[in-house]
N, C-alpha and C positions, 0 to 999 in steps of 0.2 A: 450775346451769343447769336450765332447766325442759324437761320432756319434752311434746313437742307432743301426745301421746295423752291428756294429763291435762286439757286445757283447750281451749276454742275461742277463735279470735281475737275473736269478739264478747264473751266473757266477760272476756278480757285487756284489750280496749279500754275497756270499762266501768269497770275498775279503774284503768286510766291516766287516763281522764278525770276520775275522782273525785280522784286525786292532783293533777292539773292544776288542777282547781277549788279545791282547798284551798290550793295554792301561790298561786294568783292572788288569792284572798281575803286572804291573809297580805301579799301585796305591793301590794294595792290596784289590781290589773289586772283587765281584763275577759277572760273566758275566750276570747272571740272573737278576741283578739289573738294567740292561741297556736295554731299549726298542727302537725299530725303528719305527718311524712314517714316512711311505712312502709318500713324498709330490708330488702328481700327478698333480700339477698345469699344465693346458693345455694339459696334456695327456689323451687319451681317455680310455674308458672302456676296450679296448683290452690289454692295458699296465697294468691296475688294475688286469685283469684276469691273466696275466702272472705273476705279482708280487704275487698274491694269491697262484698260483701254485708253486711258489718258496719258499712260507713259510711266506710271509709277511701278517699279519693279522690286522694291524692297519694303517690307511691312513689319510693323512691331506690335506686340501684344504685351499687356501688363500681367495677366494672370494665366497660369498654366491650364487651369480647368477650362476656362473659356477658350483658350486657344485649341485645346484638344477637341472641343466640340465644333470649332469653326473651321480649322484649317483643312480638314478632309474634304469640306464641302466647297472649297475655294479653288480658284485656278491656281496652277502650278506657279509658286513664287518663292522667293527667299524670305525667311521669317527670323526676326531677332526678338529676343525676351529683353524688355527694358524695365520691367517692374521687379520688385523684390522676389527673390526665389528661396523658398524653404528647402532645407536639405532633404526632406522626405519626398520632394517633387522634382528632385534632380533627374531620375531616370526618364520619366515622361517628358521633361523639358528637353532633354538632349535628343529625344526622338522627334521633336518638333522644330527646334530651333538651330540655326547654324552659328549663332552668336549670342552671348549672354552678356549684356551690358552692366549687370548689377551685381558683380562679385564683391561682397563687402565684409568678408571674414575668412580667417584662415580655415576654419572648419568647412565652410562651404567650398572653397578652393579644393580642399582635400577630398571632399565627396565628388565634386566634378571630375577631378582626376581619376578617381577610383572607377566610377561608373563609365566614364568615356573609355578607359582601357578595357573594361569588362565587356562593353557593348560595341566597340569598334567605332566610337565617334571621335572627331577631331575639331571641336568647336573653337572659334575665336572667343576670347574673354576680354572684357574691359574691367578694370578695378574702379569701383564706384567710390569717389572721394567727396566727403562732405566739407566742402570748402567753406560754406557759410557758417558752419558750426550749429545750425538750428537743431534742437533736440528732436524735432518732429521729422527730420530728414534721415533716411538710411545713408549708410556709406561710413567709411573710415575717416577720421581726421588725418591730415597729411602726416602729421608727426607719428601716427600709429600705423602707418602703412608699410614699413620696411619689412616686417616679418612675412607678410603676405606677398610682397613682391619677391623677396628671396625665394619663397616656395615656388611661385609661379615660373621663376626662371629655371627650376628644375624639372618641370613638367614636361612629359614626352607626349602627352595626348591633348594638352591645351596650348593654344597659341595666344599668348598675351600680347594684344596690339594697341592698347591705348587706355584712356581714362574716360570716365563718365561722371557728371555732376548734375544736380538739380539746384537751380537758383530759386531764392525765395521769390514768391509772387509780389511784383511791385506795380502799383498803378502806372508809374513812370519806367518803362523798360530799361532807360539809361541807367537806373540804379543797380541793374544786374551786371553791368560791365565789370566792376571789380572782381566778381565772382568768376567769371569766365576768364579774365585776364589772369587770375591767380592760379586756375586750373592749367592754362597753358604754360605759365611760369614753372609750376611743379613739374609738368611733363618735360620741359626743357631741361630742368635740373636733373631729373631722374634719367634722362637719356644720357646726359654727360656722365653722371655718377656710375651708371651701370654699363656704359658703353654699348647701348642697344638703341634700336629705333621703335618708338611708339607712335605710329602715324595717326592713330584715331582718337579724335576728341569728340565724344557724344555729348553735346550740350546745346541748349536752345530749344525752346517749344514754341507754341503758337503765338504767344504774347511778346516774346523777346528774341526771336530768331535772328533778326536783323543784327542785333548787337552781337549775339554769338558768332555770326559769320565774321564780323569785323575783328573779333578776338581769336579767331582761328578755328572755329568748329569745322568738323569734316562730316559729322552726321548730325542732322537736325531731326528731332523727334516731334513730328508735326501731325496733330490730329484735328482739332476744332477749325483751324484756319483752312483745311482742305475738305473736311466732311461735315462741318456744322455741328449742331447740338448732338450730344450723345443720347441715343434711345436707352431704355432700361433692358438689360439683358437678364434672362432667367435660365437656370440650368435646364437643359432639354430642348433649347432653341437650336435650330439648324440640323437636327438629327433626322 
């Protein structure tokens, strides 16, 4: 783990961008196809401000409660929710985030549509797919996703733009490649089957983002590699 005192966000971002450029060149992709979501979990508004000054424009949070305390104290930026969303927190989540990466059930999709219509929100949503089959991971197994996809295609207030997955943590990042490749393959299959475009693939984190880029990621969820060790967050911080 990296100590925040030893590097700046700008320095870390420059190194990350170099890795992304190398991975894109290897995969025959354009660098512009890959976006960074700076995951600021437990980091305060000062880190968000430093990241903004370094050039990061899109930020992600895992928990609605923490985001609700942090975001009002931060510079104006776009925020995505990347962590599990409980249905009873849909209303505050839609007030904070322009995109939800973690739609993992029909009931959650229905609640998002209901609240979005009532409150006048038009969020992007990604369907979370548990490609690896790990019991500890959220998300739908690919063969269980049809019902939710059928519903998302009927929504007037949600824009379904792609898929998200979390790969198992592996000491050798290369071992995550099949997970990312399968998510891309499922995306391609569903685009053909449904006759739609699903441009967004949210996959790849600090330890495996190079592999994710090579396999087609369009949004990388990067925290530690940019911001270092996570501090402890307590309710009441940043108010």
